[in-house]
C-alpha positions, 0 to 999 in steps of 0.5 A: 697467781702465786704458788702460795695462793694455789696451796690447798690442804686440810687446813683449807677445808671448812667442816659444817656441822649440824644446823650450821650446815642447813643455814649455809646450804638450805637448798640441800634440805628444802629444795630452794630458798624461793616459794617452793622451799618456803612452803616445804618448810610448813610441810616439814613442820607438820609432818611429825604431827600428822604422823602422830594422827596416823599412829593414833596418838593424836586426833587432829592437826591445826596449821595457822598462818599468823598475822605476824607472818609466822606459822603455827602447827598444833596437835592434840597428841600426848606432847613431846618429851621435854628434857634430854632424859626423855620419857621413854616414848621417843626423842625429847623436844630438844632432839627433834629441834636440833639434831638432823637425821642421817639421810631419810628416816625409816619409812613404812606404810603407816607414816608419811614420807613427805620430807625432802630428806626426812630431817623435819623440825631441825631444819625448820628450826635452823631456817627460822629467825625465831621458833617457839615450842610449847608442850602440854604434857602430864599436867604441865606447860613447857616453853622453849625458844630458839633464834636461828636454831640457837636456844634462848635459855632452857625449857621453862615450865610456865604453869599447869594445864589440863590439855595435851599436845605440841605447838610449834610456832616459827617465822622463816628467816628473811636472811635465808628466804627470797620471799616470806609470803605464803600462798594459802592456796598452795598449802591448802592444795597439799594438805587436802591431798594428804588428807584424802590419801589418809582417811585418819587425818583431820586437818584445819588450815587457817589464815589469820594474816588479814584480820578483816578477812580471816579464812579457814578450810577443814580437810577430812575424807572418810572415803579416801581417794573416792571422795576426791574423785566424787567431787569432780564435775561432769561425770560420764557415769555415776559410780566411782570405781574404787578399791584397796588391796594388800599385797605381801609380794610388794610389802604394802597396799594399793588404793585406786579410785577412778571415773571417766568424765565427759571431757578429753583431758586425762588426770592421773595422780599417783602417790607413794607413801602419800608423796606425789610421784610426778614421774610416775613409776611402777605403780602408775605403769601397773595401773595403765596395764591393768586398766587396758587389760580390763577394758579391752577384755570386757569389750571383746567379751561383750563383742563390742570389739571385733577379733580384728580390732586392736586393743585400746591404746593408753590415749583412748583409755585416758580420754576423760579419765580422772584417777588416783593411784596410791601405794603405801609400802614398807620399803619404798624405792625411788629413782633419782635424787628428787624421788619423784618416780617409784622404782619397786619392781614387784609393784607393777605386777601387783597393781596390774592384777588388782586393777584388772580384777576390780575394774573387770568386776565393776564392768560386769556388774554395771552393764549400762555404765560399762557400755557408756565407758567402752563407747567413750573409749572407742570414740576417743580414737576418732578425735 
């Protein structure tokens, strides 16, 4: 190799800016260019609309897989501002579609925290072969189109309207993604999950790709996680144990729903600001601590355990248990680049206390069901 070929200085550095950087390194923003990244793109497109519902400015969100292979996300909010001057109520449409946030946006318990890096619609735009944004606002309908993140003209006023809201329609770019085939089941599972974690949400997912067999599902859970637990089959006891509690010490709230079933499998799903935490973390540790303290304490109180018997183990407590542990924090802290493990230290003690107190109160108020649970937990050690 010649000396000339080894030369490396500032002139050899390529600086990628804005949406160009997203197209060159898509995995940094959506995780992959396979099926996982493809589905994540839909979640990024929907997150802004879902946050409008949580904020009380919209009442429903509709996601449609269109016949041409695209995705349409529509809400009935006030409609995003159009034009760089804006309307004094947040960034205009063009900013949402072209500017990346620097790192994760400020997160609090009143908003979803689903984006890989919180970059939302700009990434959807960059990774789409074509994106059309339609805004209905102040009696007018506006349309703006992009190709591979580049605007095709300027926002066009296309006529009057009595409705309001924003509609984003996009088609993922075949030059970027390894597959363009969306899984209805995968998307339905995630939107169902988001809906039962947030009572305010009203989400419809529709699949129009096969005209001969269109399908749609509607997600709304006024009872929150308790509605999800109630759907699980073969319960050991009829009641769903559930509660929600606020803690200033952890700057947030905890919501838990659980029930034991007539099986041996453990199914505990934990979330932080509606984001799945497959690695668990301080909220899940607190849940297990509190559950163990409540069951063991009640069993000893009722002399169902002798003084010489050991405390119930996590394996015993988890046999047949289905639970949702959800915390919503003003300042969530995650461990690792994938943000799959919650790290906020005060959360563990708060969740422990809440679970211990609420589960103990339920056990004392429902002695027949409590006896069945304790018997089930005790039996788990012998199998």
